[in-house]
C-alpha positions, 0 to 999 in steps of 0.5 A: 480470544486475546483482542475481541474475546470471541473465544476463551481458550486456545482449543476453542479458538482453534475449533472456531477458526477451522469451522470458519474455513481458516487453514493458516495461522500467523502466530505470535509465537509457539507459546500462543500458537492456536493451531497446535491445539488441533490434535487435541480438538481432533481427539476430543471430537470437536473436529473431524478428520475429513474437515482437517483434510479439507483445510490442509488440501489447499495448502499443499496444492498451493505448495505443489503449484509453487514447485516446493516438492519438485527437484530444484532443476525443475523449479523456476523460482530456484534460479532467481537471484539478486540480479532479478531485483530492480531489473529493467524487466521488472521495473518496466512491469511495475510501471505498466502495473502502476499506469493500468491501475490508476483510478480516475474519479473525475476528469472535468473538461478533459484536463487529464492526462497532462501532455508534454506538448501542452505544457511547453513554456507553461508553469506547473505547481505541485503542492501538498505533503505527498508531493515530494516526500518519498517516505510517505508514498509507500503503504503498510508492509511495503519493502524499504525502497531504494531512494534513487528508484523513487519518483515522487510526483515532483520528480516525475513532473519535473521531467516535463517541459514546464516551469515546475514550482513546489510547495509542500504546505505541510511536511507530514500527512498529519498537516498540523502546521500549515503554511498557507502563504507558501501554497497560495504563492506557488499555486497562484502563479501557475497555469496548472496545479497538481495537489498531492494529498492523502493519509499514509501510514503515519495516519492509518495502518494496521491497528491504527484506525480512524474515526472518519474519512476526512483529510487529516489536519489542514489538508482540506484547507490546503486543497481549497487554497490551491484551487481557489 
């Protein structure tokens, strides 16, 4: 109604949403809350009581599964406290999830994974705006992380038995100012080069779309300079 003008009134929006299967509203505030118009829609016959039951049932089923209606002693979530945050068990689970969710699009000549025994005494360059900038590594709606728990690519690679050099090339994902000499110097002297590129929430996020899928700014130049 407000952004796309698909509907014209709150009542019409409520009816259209329910008919489309929507059963939960994230509202801007009580003055523009769409679903408060459901009783009026029901009274006018725009929706049926059965439809309303069908929409509400999954919500209460989920709340029941979460134990919201159980005595606190029966609900495992009620025993959680701040000691669970960043606990070793949860950090290990996060690491496992990260390892298992990597998507490898190409692995020419079996270059990956990098093995510590193969890097002994070799030089490794890690370059790009995402190589050592913790701020840009987290997506939209991510919690504010504690810095000492963050392993940037540079920090992680420096745990390997290799001589690691670093060159950002450009400090931010938009990469408007690019230091080609910095990247060429680091990559040219390395046996292995790891290039860290992307967008981050500075470039795309909710309500901030892009017209194309190209790498921002001079990031493509950075990539070509690093691998030539």
